[in-house]
C-alpha positions in Angstrom: -16.9 22.8 14.1 -13.7 24.5 15.2 -10.4 25.0 13.5 -8.9 21.9 15.0 -11.8 19.8 13.7 -11.4 21.2 10.2 -7.6 20.5 10.4 -8.2 16.9 11.4 -10.8 16.5 8.7 -8.3 17.6 6.1 -5.6 15.4 7.6 -7.9 12.4 7.6 -8.9 13.1 4.0 -5.3 13.5 2.8 -4.5 10.2 4.6 -7.3 8.4 2.9 -6.5 9.9 -0.6 -2.9 8.8 -0.2 -3.8 5.3 0.8 -6.4 5.0 -2.0 -3.8 6.3 -4.5 -1.2 3.8 -3.5 -3.4 0.8 -3.1 -5.6 1.7 -6.1 -2.5 2.3 -8.2 -1.0 -1.0 -7.1 -4.2 -2.8 -8.1 -4.1 -1.0 -11.5 -0.5 -2.0 -12.0 -1.1 -5.6 -11.0 -4.3 -6.1 -13.1 -3.7 -3.8 -16.1 0.0 -2.8 -16.5 1.7 -6.0 -15.6 -0.3 -8.1 -18.1 0.3 -5.4 -20.8 4.0 -5.5 -20.0 4.1 -9.3 -20.4 2.3 -9.1 -23.7 4.6 -6.4 -25.0 7.6 -8.5 -24.0 6.2 -11.3 -26.1 5.6 -9.0 -29.0 8.9 -7.2 -28.4 7.2 -3.8 -29.0 9.8 -1.2 -28.0 7.4 1.7 -27.8 5.0 -0.1 -25.4 7.9 -1.1 -23.2 9.0 2.5 -23.2 5.6 3.7 -22.1 5.4 1.1 -19.3 8.9 2.0 -18.1 7.8 5.6 -17.9 4.7 4.6 -16.0 6.8 2.7 -13.5 9.0 5.7 -12.9 6.0 8.0 -12.4 4.3 5.4 -10.1 7.5 5.2 -8.0 7.2 8.9 -7.4 3.6 8.6 -6.4 4.4 5.8 -4.0 7.3 7.8 -2.4 4.9 10.7 -2.0 2.2 8.5 -0.5 4.6 6.9 1.9 5.7 10.3 3.2 2.1 11.7 3.4 0.9 8.5 5.1 3.6 8.7 7.7 3.1 12.3 8.6 -0.7 12.2 8.6 -0.7 8.8 10.4 1.4 10.3 13.3 -1.1 13.2 13.6 -4.1 11.0 13.5 -2.6 8.5 16.0 -1.8 11.4 18.4 -5.3 12.7 18.1 -7.0 9.4 18.8 -4.7 8.3 21.7 -4.3 11.7 23.5 -7.8 12.0 25.0 -7.6 8.5 26.5 -11.1 7.5 25.3 -9.9 4.4 23.4 -9.4 1.0 25.0 -6.9 -1.8 24.7 -8.6 -3.3 21.7 -8.1 0.0 19.7 -4.5 0.2 20.7 -3.9 -3.4 19.8 -5.5 -3.1 16.3 -3.6 0.2 15.8 -0.4 -1.7 16.6 -1.3 -4.3 13.9 -2.0 -1.5 11.4 1.3 0.2 12.1 3.1 -3.1 11.8 1.5 -4.0 8.5 2.0 -0.5 7.2 5.7 -0.6 8.1 6.0 -4.0 6.4 4.4 -2.5 3.3 6.8 0.5 3.3 9.8 -1.8 3.8 8.6 -4.2 1.0 8.1 -1.2 -1.4 11.6 0.2 -0.7 13.3 -3.2 -0.7 11.5 -4.3 -3.9 12.7 -1.2 -5.7 16.3 -1.9 -4.8 16.0 -5.5 -5.6 14.3 -4.8 -9.0 17.1 -2.5 -10.2 19.7 -5.2 -9.5 17.6 -8.1 -10.7 16.7 -6.4 -14.0 20.3 -6.7 -15.0 20.3 -10.5 -14.5 16.6 -11.2 -15.4 15.7 -14.7 -16.2 12.4 -15.9 -17.4 10.8 -18.1 -14.7 7.9 -20.3 -15.2 5.0 -20.3 -12.8 4.7 -23.2 -10.4 2.5 -26.1 -11.5 1.3 -27.5 -8.1 -1.4 -25.8 -6.0 0.9 -24.8 -3.1 3.5 -23.4 -5.5 0.8 -21.3 -7.3 -0.6 -20.1 -3.9 2.9 -19.0 -2.8 3.5 -17.3 -6.2 0.1 -15.5 -5.9 0.8 -14.0 -2.5 4.5 -13.1 -3.0 6.3 -10.3 -4.7 4.3 -7.3 -5.8 1.1 -9.2 -5.1 1.9 -9.1 -1.4 2.0 -5.3 -1.4 -1.5 -5.2 -2.9 -2.8 -7.8 -0.4 -1.2 -5.9 2.5 -2.7 -2.6 1.3 -6.2 -4.1 1.2 -5.8 -5.6 4.6 -4.5 -2.2 6.0 -7.6 -0.5 4.6 -9.8 -3.1 6.3 -7.9 -2.6 9.6 -8.4 1.2 9.2 -12.1 0.7 9.0 -12.0 -1.6 12.0 -10.2 1.2 13.9 -13.0 3.6 13.0 -15.6 1.2 14.3 -13.7 0.6 17.5 -13.2 4.4 18.1 -16.9 5.0 17.6 -17.7 2.2 20.0 -15.3 3.7 22.6 -17.0 7.1 22.3 -20.4 5.6 22.6 -19.5 3.5 25.6 
């Protein structure tokens, strides 16, 4: 195992840790913090809201760091996989899908942050839709869409690994 192999191992590991931190943190936010925030809004507990607001600020910093790390390590890993010419068209196509989905995630995260700051000033309580289609749209929109995209990107990453191994074997 040469120096370049160790370097790529570290880059791959950092890429994976960043993706896991962002997606895992997003799932934690969605499943744990958001319901706690709703309950604290009902109980009007100022200290709970303060803790949740602090957690949101810290998570924003984590997401910003993850986006930067994922971009840098993603470029390195992409160059490493495409340079030798061992991968086929299927790998490149799936990689393009991963890049497109990741870019969409980055844009949603940045856009949501700007929108949230403005919308908080004019926040209105909205009720959840009552029909099935409305509930489905509600479930896959907003912050939920970031979590869904993150999970899909992780799946596509695993698919890329399988396609790379198949290209090396064939």
